[in-house]
C-alpha positions in Angstrom: -89.9 39.0 -63.9 -89.6 42.5 -62.4 -90.8 41.2 -59.0 -88.2 38.4 -59.1 -85.5 40.9 -60.0 -86.5 43.3 -57.2 -86.8 40.5 -54.6 -83.3 39.1 -55.7 -81.9 42.6 -55.4 -83.4 43.2 -52.0 -81.9 40.0 -50.7 -78.5 40.6 -52.4 -78.1 44.1 -51.1 -79.2 43.0 -47.6 -76.8 40.1 -47.4 -73.9 42.1 -48.9 -74.6 44.9 -46.5 -74.5 42.4 -43.6 -71.0 41.3 -44.9 -69.8 44.9 -44.9 -71.1 45.4 -41.4 -69.3 42.3 -40.2 -66.0 43.4 -41.8 -66.3 47.0 -40.4 -67.1 45.6 -36.9 -64.1 43.4 -37.1 -61.8 46.2 -38.1 -63.1 48.4 -35.3 -61.8 45.9 -32.8 -58.2 46.5 -34.0 -56.0 49.0 -32.4 -55.6 52.5 -33.7 -53.2 53.1 -36.6 -52.3 56.5 -38.0 -53.1 55.7 -41.6 -55.8 58.2 -42.6 -54.0 61.5 -43.0 -52.9 63.4 -45.0 -56.1 62.8 -47.0 -55.0 64.6 -50.2 -51.7 62.8 -50.5 -53.2 59.4 -49.7 -56.1 59.9 -52.1 -53.8 60.9 -55.0 -51.4 58.0 -54.3 -54.4 55.6 -54.3 -55.6 56.9 -57.6 -52.2 56.6 -59.2 -51.6 53.1 -57.7 -55.0 51.7 -58.7 -55.2 53.2 -62.2 -51.5 52.5 -62.9 -51.5 49.0 -61.6 -47.9 49.5 -60.7 -47.5 46.3 -58.7 -48.0 44.0 -61.7 -44.7 44.9 -63.3 -43.5 41.3 -63.9 -46.8 40.0 -65.2 -47.8 42.2 -68.1 -50.6 40.0 -69.4 -52.2 39.7 -66.0 -51.7 43.4 -65.5 -53.7 44.3 -68.6 -56.3 41.7 -68.1 -56.9 42.6 -64.5 -57.0 46.3 -65.3 -59.7 45.7 -67.9 -61.8 43.7 -65.5 -61.4 46.3 -62.8 -62.5 49.1 -65.1 -65.5 47.2 -66.3 -67.1 47.0 -62.9 -67.8 50.8 -62.5 -68.0 51.4 -66.2 -70.7 48.9 -66.9 -72.7 49.4 -63.7 -75.4 51.5 -65.5 -76.2 48.5 -67.7 -77.3 46.7 -64.6 -79.6 49.6 -63.8 -81.0 49.6 -67.3 -81.7 45.9 -67.0 -84.5 46.5 -64.6 -86.4 48.7 -67.0 -85.7 46.3 -69.9 -87.8 43.7 -68.1 -90.9 45.7 -69.0 -89.7 47.8 -71.9 -87.4 46.1 -74.4 -86.6 49.4 -76.1 -85.6 51.2 -72.9 -82.5 53.4 -73.1 -81.0 55.5 -70.3 -81.9 59.1 -70.4 -79.5 61.4 -72.2 -76.7 58.8 -72.7 -78.7 55.7 -73.5 -78.4 56.3 -77.3 -75.4 58.6 -77.2 -72.9 56.9 -79.5 -69.7 57.5 -77.5 -71.4 55.9 -74.5 -72.7 53.0 -76.5 -69.3 52.4 -78.1 -67.6 52.5 -74.7 -70.1 50.0 -73.3 -69.6 47.5 -76.1 -65.8 47.8 -76.2 -65.4 47.5 -72.4 -67.8 44.5 -72.3 -65.8 42.7 -75.1 -62.5 43.7 -73.4 -63.8 42.4 -70.0 -64.9 39.1 -71.6 -61.5 38.6 -73.3 -59.7 39.6 -70.2 -61.6 37.2 -67.9 -61.1 34.4 -70.4 -57.3 35.1 -70.3 -57.3 35.1 -66.5 -59.2 31.8 -66.3 -56.8 30.3 -68.8 -53.8 31.5 -66.7 -55.5 30.0 -63.6 -56.2 26.7 -65.4 -52.6 26.5 -66.6 -51.3 27.0 -63.1 -53.8 24.8 -61.2 -52.1 23.6 -58.0 -50.9 20.1 -58.9 -48.1 20.6 -56.4 -46.6 23.4 -54.3 -44.8 24.9 -57.2 -48.0 26.6 -58.3 -48.6 30.1 -56.8 -52.3 29.0 -56.5 -51.3 26.2 -54.1 -53.4 26.7 -51.0 -55.8 29.2 -52.6 -59.5 28.6 -52.7 -60.1 27.6 -56.3 -63.9 27.5 -56.2 -64.1 31.0 -55.0 -61.8 32.2 -57.8 -63.7 30.4 -60.5 -67.0 31.6 -59.0 -65.9 35.2 -59.2 -64.4 34.8 -62.7 -67.5 33.0 -63.8 -69.8 35.8 -62.6 -67.7 38.4 -64.4 -67.7 36.4 -67.6 -71.5 35.7 -67.4 -72.2 39.4 -66.9 -70.0 40.4 -69.8 -71.8 37.8 -72.1 -75.2 39.1 -70.9 -74.3 42.7 -71.8 -73.0 41.7 -75.3 -76.1 39.5 -75.8 -78.4 42.3 -74.7 -76.8 44.8 -77.1 -77.3 42.3 -80.0 -80.9 41.7 -79.1 -81.6 45.4 -78.7 -80.3 46.0 -82.2 -82.6 43.2 -83.5 -85.6 44.6 -81.7 -85.1 48.2 -82.8 -84.5 47.1 -86.4 -87.7 44.9 -86.4 -89.7 47.7 -84.8 -88.2 50.3 -87.1 -87.3 52.5 -84.2 -84.5 55.1 -84.1 -81.0 53.9 -83.2 -80.9 50.7 -85.2 -77.6 51.4 -87.0 -73.9 50.6 -86.8 -73.3 54.0 -85.3 -75.1 52.8 -82.2 -74.2 49.1 -82.2 -70.7 49.0 -83.7 -69.5 45.6 -82.5 -72.7 43.7 -81.7 -75.0 44.3 -84.7 -73.5 41.3 -86.5 -74.6 39.0 -83.6 -78.2 40.2 -83.8 -80.7 37.3 -84.5 -83.0 37.7 -87.5 -86.4 36.4 -88.5 -88.0 36.6 -85.0 -91.1 38.4 -83.9 -91.1 41.4 -81.7 -92.7 39.4 -79.0 -89.9 36.8 -79.1 -87.2 39.4 -79.1 -88.8 41.3 -76.2 -89.0 38.1 -74.3 -85.4 37.3 -75.0 -84.3 40.7 -73.9 -86.2 40.3 -70.6 -84.8 36.9 -70.0 -81.2 38.0 -70.6 -81.7 41.1 -68.5 -83.1 39.0 -65.6 -80.2 36.6 -65.9 -77.8 39.5 -65.6 -79.6 40.8 -62.5 -79.8 37.3 -60.9 -76.2 36.5 -61.6 -75.1 39.9 -60.2 -77.1 39.4 -57.0 -75.9 35.8 -56.6 -72.4 37.4 -56.4 -73.6 39.8 -53.7 -75.2 37.0 -51.7 -72.3 34.6 -51.9 -69.8 37.3 -51.1 -71.9 38.8 -48.3 -72.2 35.4 -46.6 -68.4 35.0 -46.7 -66.5 38.1 -45.4 -63.3 36.1 -45.6 -63.6 35.8 -49.4 -60.7 38.1 -50.2 -60.7 37.3 -53.9 -64.1 39.1 -54.1 -63.9 41.6 -51.3 -60.5 43.0 -52.5 -62.5 44.8 -55.2 -63.5 47.2 -52.5 -61.0 46.7 -49.7 -57.9 47.0 -51.8 -58.8 50.7 -52.4 -58.8 51.3 -48.6 -55.7 49.2 -48.1 -53.8 51.1 -50.7 -55.0 54.4 -49.2 -53.8 53.3 -45.8 -50.4 52.1 -46.9 -47.4 52.9 -44.8 -45.3 54.9 -47.1 -46.7 58.0 -48.7 -44.0 58.0 -51.4 -45.7 55.0 -53.0 -43.0 52.5 -52.1 -43.9 49.2 -50.5 -43.6 48.6 -46.7 -39.9 47.7 -46.8 -36.8 49.1 -45.2 -37.5 50.1 -41.6 -39.8 47.9 -39.5 -42.6 49.8 -37.9 -42.1 50.7 -34.2 -43.6 48.7 -31.4 -46.5 50.6 -30.0 -47.6 49.8 -26.5 -50.8 51.4 -25.2 -50.5 54.1 -27.8 -46.9 54.9 -27.0 -43.9 54.0 -29.1 -41.5 51.7 -27.2 -38.1 53.2 -26.8 -35.3 52.8 -24.2 -36.8 55.8 -22.4 -40.4 54.7 -22.4 -39.5 51.1 -21.3 -39.2 52.3 -17.7 -42.8 53.5 -17.7 -44.3 50.2 -19.1 -47.2 48.8 -17.2 -46.5 45.3 -15.8 -49.5 43.9 -17.7 -48.5 45.6 -21.0 -48.6 43.4 -24.1 -45.6 43.5 -26.3 -46.2 42.4 -29.9 -49.2 40.5 -31.2 -50.5 37.4 -29.4 -54.2 37.6 -30.1 -56.4 39.1 -32.8 -57.1 42.2 -30.7 -53.4 43.1 -30.6 -53.4 43.9 -34.3 -54.2 47.4 -35.6 -57.2 47.9 -37.8 -54.8 48.2 -40.7 -53.4 44.8 -40.0 -56.8 43.3 -39.9 -57.6 45.0 -43.2 -54.5 43.5 -44.7 -55.8 40.0 -43.9 -59.3 40.7 -45.4 -57.8 42.2 -48.6 -55.6 39.2 -49.6 -56.7 38.1 -53.1 -54.9 34.7 -52.7 -53.2 35.4 -56.0 -50.0 33.7 -54.6 -47.5 36.2 -56.1 -45.9 36.4 -52.6 -45.7 32.6 -52.4 -44.2 32.4 -55.9 -41.1 34.4 -54.8 -40.8 33.3 -51.2 -37.3 31.7 -50.6 -38.7 29.7 -47.6 -41.6 28.2 -49.5 -39.4 27.5 -52.6 -37.0 25.5 -50.5 -39.5 23.3 -48.9 -40.3 25.2 -45.7 -43.9 25.4 -44.3 -44.0 29.2 -44.6 -45.9 30.7 -47.4 -46.7 34.5 -47.0 -50.1 33.9 -48.6 -50.9 31.0 -46.3 -49.8 33.0 -43.2 -52.1 35.9 -44.1 -55.0 33.6 -44.9 -54.4 31.8 -41.5 -54.4 35.2 -39.7 -57.5 36.2 -41.6 -59.3 33.0 -40.5 -58.2 33.4 -36.9 -59.2 37.0 -36.6 -62.7 36.7 -38.2 -64.9 35.8 -35.3 -63.1 34.9 -32.0 -61.1 37.9 -30.8 -60.1 36.8 -27.3 -58.3 33.5 -28.1 -54.6 33.4 -28.5 -53.3 33.1 -32.1 -52.0 29.7 -33.1 -49.0 30.0 -35.5 -46.8 27.1 -36.3 -43.3 28.0 -35.0 -41.7 26.6 -38.2 -43.8 29.0 -40.2 -43.0 32.0 -38.0 -39.3 31.5 -37.8 -38.7 30.5 -41.4 -39.1 34.0 -42.6 -35.9 35.7 -43.8 -37.6 39.2 -44.0 -36.3 39.4 -47.5 -39.2 41.5 -48.6 -40.0 39.7 -51.8 -43.6 39.1 -50.6 -44.2 42.8 -49.8 -42.5 43.8 -53.1 -44.8 41.6 -55.2 -48.2 42.1 -53.3 -50.6 43.9 -55.6 -52.7 45.1 -52.7 -50.0 46.4 -50.4 -50.1 43.8 -47.6 -47.4 44.4 -45.0 -46.2 40.9 -44.4 -42.9 41.6 -42.7 -44.4 44.0 -40.1 -46.9 41.3 -39.1 -44.2 38.6 -38.9 -42.2 40.9 -36.7 -45.1 41.7 -34.4 -45.8 38.0 -34.0 -42.1 37.4 -33.2 -42.1 40.2 -30.7 -44.8 38.6 -28.7 -43.1 35.1 -28.8 -39.8 36.5 -27.7 -40.9 39.2 -25.2 -44.0 37.6 -23.7 -43.7 33.9 -24.2 -39.9 33.4 -24.4 -40.6 31.0 -27.2 -37.9 31.3 -30.0 -35.3 29.1 -31.7 -32.7 28.0 -29.1 -29.9 29.4 -31.3 -31.2 32.9 -30.6 -30.4 32.5 -26.9 -26.7 32.7 -27.5 -27.1 35.6 -29.9 -29.2 37.6 -27.5 -26.8 37.0 -24.7 -23.8 38.0 -26.8 -25.5 41.2 -27.9 -26.3 42.0 -24.3 -22.9 41.3 -22.9 -20.5 41.9 -25.7 -22.4 44.2 -28.1 -22.0 41.9 -31.0 -23.6 38.5 -32.0 -20.2 36.9 -32.5 -19.5 36.9 -28.7 -16.2 38.7 -29.3 -14.5 41.3 -27.2 -14.9 44.9 -28.3 -11.1 45.2 -28.1 -10.9 43.1 -31.3 -13.0 45.4 -33.4 -9.9 47.0 -34.8 -8.0 43.9 -35.6 -9.0 44.1 -39.3 -7.1 47.4 -39.6 -3.7 46.1 -38.7 -1.2 47.7 -41.0 -3.6 50.4 -42.1 -3.4 54.0 -40.9 -7.0 54.4 -39.8 -8.3 57.2 -37.7 -10.4 56.3 -34.6 -13.1 58.8 -33.6 -12.7 59.8 -29.9 -9.1 58.8 -29.9 -7.3 60.3 -32.9 -10.0 63.0 -33.6 -12.5 64.6 -31.2 -15.2 65.2 -33.7 -16.4 63.6 -37.0 -16.6 67.1 -38.4 -12.8 66.6 -39.1 -13.4 63.8 -41.7 -15.6 63.3 -44.7 -17.2 60.1 -43.5 -17.6 57.8 -40.5 -16.9 54.3 -41.7 -19.3 52.0 -39.9 -17.6 48.6 -39.9 -20.3 46.5 -38.5 -20.0 43.3 -36.5 -19.4 41.0 -39.5 -16.9 43.5 -41.0 -15.0 43.5 -37.7 -15.1 39.8 -36.7 -15.8 37.6 -39.7 -12.7 36.6 -41.6 -14.3 36.9 -45.1 -16.0 40.2 -44.2 -12.7 41.6 -42.9 -11.3 41.4 -46.4 -14.1 43.6 -47.6 -13.6 46.1 -44.8 -9.9 46.4 -45.6 -10.6 46.8 -49.3 -13.1 49.6 -48.6 -10.6 51.4 -46.3 -7.8 51.1 -48.8 -10.0 52.3 -51.7 -11.2 55.3 -49.7 -7.6 56.2 -48.8 -6.5 55.8 -52.4 -9.3 58.2 -53.5 -8.3 60.7 -50.8 -11.5 60.4 -48.8 -10.9 61.1 -45.1 -12.7 58.8 -42.8 -12.7 57.6 -39.3 -14.0 54.5 -37.4 -15.4 54.1 -33.9 -13.2 51.2 -33.0 -14.4 49.7 -29.7 -16.9 52.5 -29.4 -19.0 50.8 -32.1 -21.7 48.3 -31.1 -24.1 46.1 -33.1 -26.9 48.2 -34.7 -29.4 45.8 -33.3 -30.7 44.6 -36.6 -30.5 40.8 -35.7 -32.3 41.5 -32.4 -35.1 43.5 -34.0 -35.7 41.1 -36.8 -35.7 38.2 -34.3 -38.4 40.0 -32.3 -36.3 41.2 -29.4 -37.4 44.8 -29.7 -36.3 45.6 -26.1 -32.7 44.6 -26.8 -32.8 46.4 -30.1 -33.9 49.6 -28.4 -31.1 49.4 -25.9 -28.4 48.8 -28.5 -29.8 51.5 -30.8 -30.1 54.1 -28.1 -26.5 53.5 -27.1 -25.3 53.9 -30.7 -27.4 57.0 -31.4 -25.9 58.6 -28.3 -22.4 57.9 -29.4 -23.0 59.1 -33.0 -24.7 62.3 -31.9 -22.0 63.1 -29.3 -19.3 62.7 -32.0 -21.3 64.8 -34.5 -21.9 62.1 -37.1 -23.6 63.3 -40.2 -22.3 61.2 -43.1 -21.8 57.4 -42.7 -20.5 54.8 -45.1 -21.0 51.1 -44.5 -20.4 47.8 -46.3 -23.2 45.9 -44.5 -26.6 46.2 -46.1 -28.3 45.5 -42.8 -26.3 48.2 -41.0 -27.2 50.6 -43.9 -30.9 49.9 -43.4 -30.8 50.2 -39.7 -28.6 53.3 -39.5 -30.3 55.1 -42.3 -33.9 54.0 -42.1 -34.5 53.0 -38.5 -32.4 55.2 -36.3 -34.3 58.3 -37.4 -37.2 56.8 -35.3 -34.9 57.3 -32.3 -33.5 60.8 -33.1 -30.5 59.6 -35.1 -30.7 61.2 -38.5 -27.6 60.7 -40.7 -26.8 60.5 -44.4 -25.9 56.8 -44.8 -24.5 55.4 -48.0 -23.5 52.0 -49.0 -19.8 51.4 -50.0 -20.8 50.6 -53.5 -22.6 53.9 -53.9 -19.6 55.9 -52.6 -17.1 53.9 -54.6 -19.1 54.1 -57.8 -19.2 57.9 -57.4 -15.5 58.0 -56.8 -14.9 56.0 -60.0 -17.2 58.2 -62.1 -15.5 61.3 -60.7 -12.1 59.9 -61.6 -10.8 59.7 -58.0 -10.3 55.9 -58.5 -8.5 54.6 -61.6 -9.3 51.0 -62.6 -7.2 48.8 -64.8 -8.9 47.2 -67.8 -11.3 44.3 -66.8 -9.7 40.9 -66.4 -11.8 39.3 -63.7 -13.6 36.9 -66.1 -17.4 36.4 -66.2 -19.2 37.7 -63.1 -22.8 37.3 -61.9 -24.1 39.7 -59.3 -26.3 38.7 -56.3 -28.6 41.4 -55.0 -28.6 41.6 -51.2 -32.2 41.9 -50.1 -31.5 44.7 -47.7 -29.5 46.6 -50.3 -31.9 46.0 -53.3 -35.5 45.5 -52.3 -35.3 47.2 -48.9 -33.3 50.2 -50.1 -33.7 50.3 -53.9 -29.9 50.2 -54.6 -29.4 48.2 -57.7 -27.4 50.3 -60.2 -24.1 51.3 -58.3 -22.9 47.7 -57.6 -23.8 46.6 -61.1 -21.9 49.5 -62.7 -18.9 48.6 -60.6 -19.1 44.9 -61.6 -19.3 46.0 -65.2 -16.1 48.0 -64.7 -14.0 45.0 -63.5 -15.6 42.1 -65.4 -14.9 41.0 -68.9 -18.5 39.9 -69.1 -21.5 40.1 -66.8 -24.4 37.6 -66.7 -27.5 37.8 -64.7 -29.1 35.0 -62.7 -32.7 34.2 -63.7 -33.9 35.8 -60.4 -32.2 39.2 -60.0 -33.1 42.8 -59.2 -36.3 43.2 -57.3 -37.0 39.5 -57.9 -33.6 38.3 -56.6 -33.7 35.3 -54.3 -32.5 35.8 -50.7 -29.2 34.2 -49.5 -31.0 33.0 -46.4 -29.3 35.2 -43.8 -32.0 37.9 -43.2 -34.5 37.9 -40.3 -31.6 36.8 -38.0 -31.7 33.4 -39.8 -27.9 33.6 -40.3 -27.7 32.7 -36.6 -29.9 29.5 -36.9 -29.7 26.2 -38.7 -32.0 25.1 -41.5 -33.5 21.7 -40.7 -36.4 21.7 -43.1 -36.2 21.4 -46.8 -33.3 22.6 -48.9 -30.9 25.2 -47.6 -31.6 28.6 -49.1 -28.0 29.5 -49.5 -27.2 26.3 -51.4 -30.1 26.9 -53.8 -29.0 30.4 -54.5 -25.4 29.4 -54.9 -26.4 26.8 -57.4 -28.3 29.5 -59.4 -25.1 31.5 -59.5 -23.0 28.6 -60.5 -25.5 27.6 -63.2 -24.9 30.9 -65.0 -21.4 29.6 -65.9 -19.8 32.6 -64.2 -16.4 32.4 -62.7 -17.3 34.7 -59.8 -20.5 35.7 -58.0 -20.1 39.2 -56.7 -22.2 40.6 -53.9 -22.2 43.6 -51.6 -23.1 42.4 -48.1 -21.0 40.4 -45.7 -23.8 38.0 -44.8 -24.5 37.3 -48.5 -20.7 36.6 -48.9 -20.8 34.2 -46.0 -24.0 32.4 -47.0 -23.1 32.1 -50.7 -19.5 30.9 -49.9 -20.9 28.2 -47.6 -23.5 27.3 -50.1 -21.1 26.9 -53.0 -18.8 24.9 -50.9 -21.6 22.6 -49.8 -22.6 22.1 -53.4 -19.1 21.4 -54.5 -19.1 24.3 -57.0 -15.8 26.1 -57.7 -17.4 29.5 -58.3 -15.7 32.2 -56.3 -17.7 34.5 -54.0 -16.3 38.1 -53.8 -17.5 41.4 -52.5 -17.5 44.1 -55.1 -15.0 46.1 -53.1 -12.4 43.4 -53.2 -12.7 43.1 -57.0 -12.3 46.9 -57.3 -9.2 46.8 -55.1 -7.6 44.3 -57.5 -8.4 46.6 -60.4 -7.1 49.6 -58.7 -3.8 47.9 -57.7 -3.4 46.7 -61.3 -3.8 50.3 -62.5 -0.9 51.6 -60.3 
């Protein structure tokens, strides 16, 4: 038996090692990524993330079960080592700790916990077997999952069985250690009435079974380096260590810069680009090693798929499926061009739900953006609706194709200061009010802009606007993949803002908030940027704004993706809604699980021709709460939800929080 065990181990270790070598060789083909330092901060973050299992917030049962299974792997490893000696010596115990009660108790409790946990996980998988696309496991490799879970369960059973047989053998041989102090949870399972020879043989058989099962796992996994559900046990540690944000937050908010030949693309470095430079990702070798690691780490758990607005409205995009496809295309052939279905690539709203829910920190949005960059900048392959948007941004500085002279039409009748005209420097005011393109040109968004301006004036906050000096932040261009256009727009805005001495900015657009506050620092534009709900909420709490008693009826609040998930602003708008509503009701999907309105990722400028319309689905969720009003805090959400409710025939009103506040302030005067 010992020879069989040693031979199996030799083969298992060799095959597994070959799998490691293949993965490492593949990662080394990726481009450089600055994700290894600082070592101390990254190591501490990794330890907290893995031991805390912080990304399992919404699945407590899965969180506990997965944590127990994870802990069992290193905690029970020594039992595998002991198994080799038990093949020839049934009474073998590890030196020093083998018959140390605390260790024995830990082994038994962890083995039982692992067994119960893996049974729970199998039950959850069976309950959610992919009968249709509503299951998060749709598209996942089920045999791989059941194989891994089966191996874990078998090893746990073997450990428990060995403990019971050891107790029986020690008792029959009258050897030390045959007591409940050493076998607290397995003594009751011990067989009785058997000879020492039979018990010794049983111990050897179970020990060999455990060794063979373990090495079967090593062999199967080693032969399939794309088996993420198994490899994530090791790769997830590295992936979490190499995450983008050192504060522990997911890779949301700013999109990572476009790196060309080791240099960040900006308006200045564009002029020095080599003619043959590759912009974006068009082949496996264009990814960084971190991107390639992302693909290998995917566990196929489907949590991203479960919350994806595109997938849940019948689109072909599933974040899990895209990552699996990229994994398969980057495994062996590195020279071939990537083949991504355009309907998959352009269905993404960049809402961030996938990134928020991923337990192993895969950076889906950054990969989608890189793929889009290549399609736009290298292949000129993008939805035809983007052509007009790009042209409008280039020539008019806004995606609405409107004249810059019309940017102040929303302010008619209001005494609004214009920086560069009425004042020379923004040092003379408390805030620069960034209106945004929607806030300047869209009729519904103009109401919000006026409401914010009136509220700030009522509260005595001095502010100024840029008027025709304001241009689009570049958000739609960047999310659509046109990084060059974004850089041009952003550089122009940063120059204007810095010349006027901008330090504090307030905006009512969640997308402008994210771009100004989280992306412009990449270009030397560092400002304190707040959302209008944050500033207005502070003014209410400080008593600068007086609100009349609530009479707005029942309100449900829709979380804009770029306000909530991307910038973690959930409380201020909700507190304001609570101030003006007689009652507040939440939609089933809210907070960090809120469903996108469908506007993000520049999708607001395109038509939805596949499946249901995201905005109609979300508007129906709002209407189904029975609320009179759905409040939101982003002009694009207001637009999308208004159109969705109208298309559904629902009478629910769609209002920005600021307009509801203005009503309450006017009633109070």
